[in-house]
C-alpha positions in Angstrom: -0.1 -0.1 0.1 1.1 3.5 -0.9 -0.1 6.5 0.7 0.1 9.5 -1.4 0.6 12.9 0.0 -1.1 15.9 -1.9 0.6 19.2 -2.6 0.1 21.6 0.4 -1.1 18.7 2.6 1.0 16.7 5.0 4.9 17.5 4.4 4.4 18.4 0.7 5.0 21.8 -0.6 2.8 23.8 -3.2 5.6 24.5 -5.5 5.2 27.3 -8.1 2.2 28.2 -10.0 -0.9 26.4 -11.0 -0.7 22.4 -10.9 -3.3 19.6 -10.8 -3.5 17.1 -8.4 -4.6 14.3 -11.1 -1.7 15.2 -13.3 0.9 15.2 -10.2 -0.5 11.6 -9.3 -0.3 10.4 -13.0 3.4 11.7 -13.2 4.4 10.4 -10.0 3.5 6.7 -10.7 6.4 6.0 -12.9 8.6 6.9 -10.2 6.9 4.1 -8.4 7.3 1.6 -11.1 3.5 1.5 -11.8 1.9 1.1 -14.8 -1.7 0.8 -13.2 -2.9 0.6 -9.4 -6.0 0.0 -7.4 -7.1 3.4 -6.2 -8.8 4.4 -3.1 -9.9 7.9 -2.1 -11.7 9.5 0.9 -13.5 12.8 0.5 -11.2 15.2 -1.7 -9.1 12.0 -2.7 -12.2 10.4 -3.9 -13.1 13.3 -6.2 -9.3 13.2 -7.5 -9.4 9.5 -7.9 -12.6 9.8 -9.9 -11.3 12.3 -12.2 -7.9 10.5 -12.6 -10.0 7.4 -13.7 -12.2 9.3 -16.3 -8.8 10.6 -17.5 -6.5 7.7 -17.3 -8.7 4.8 -17.5 -5.8 2.5 -18.6 -4.1 3.3 -15.6 -6.7 2.0 -13.1 -7.1 -1.4 -12.1 -10.1 -0.6 -9.6 -11.6 2.4 -8.0 -13.1 2.7 -4.4 -14.4 6.4 -3.5 -15.6 6.9 0.1 -17.3 9.9 0.9 -16.6 11.8 -2.5 -20.2 13.0 -2.8 -21.7 13.8 -6.0 -20.2 17.2 -6.4 -16.5 17.7 -6.6 -14.6 20.9 -6.1 -12.1 21.8 -9.0 -9.1 19.8 -8.3 -7.1 21.8 -10.9 -5.5 24.6 -8.5 -4.9 27.7 -10.2 -4.6 30.3 -7.4 -3.6 30.0 -3.6 -6.0 28.3 -1.8 -6.0 27.6 2.0 -6.3 23.6 2.2 -8.7 24.4 5.4 -11.2 25.7 2.9 -11.6 22.2 1.4 
């Protein structure tokens, strides 16, 4: 099991400029040697894995979302946002 730390959460810095949680994860997978994975997302992470699955279906072996809800905030961050506002 790998627990992924989103930008601005935990010990991960935001970096410079706009970014995408979905693209970040996609670009990180090869560093782990992963071509595909079983994904579990809770809350905001559920929104992220759902968008990841729509964008990169060939990279998803299985998808489990818990508490993601029907509406998800835009997971493409284009401005300085306080993580507490999620």
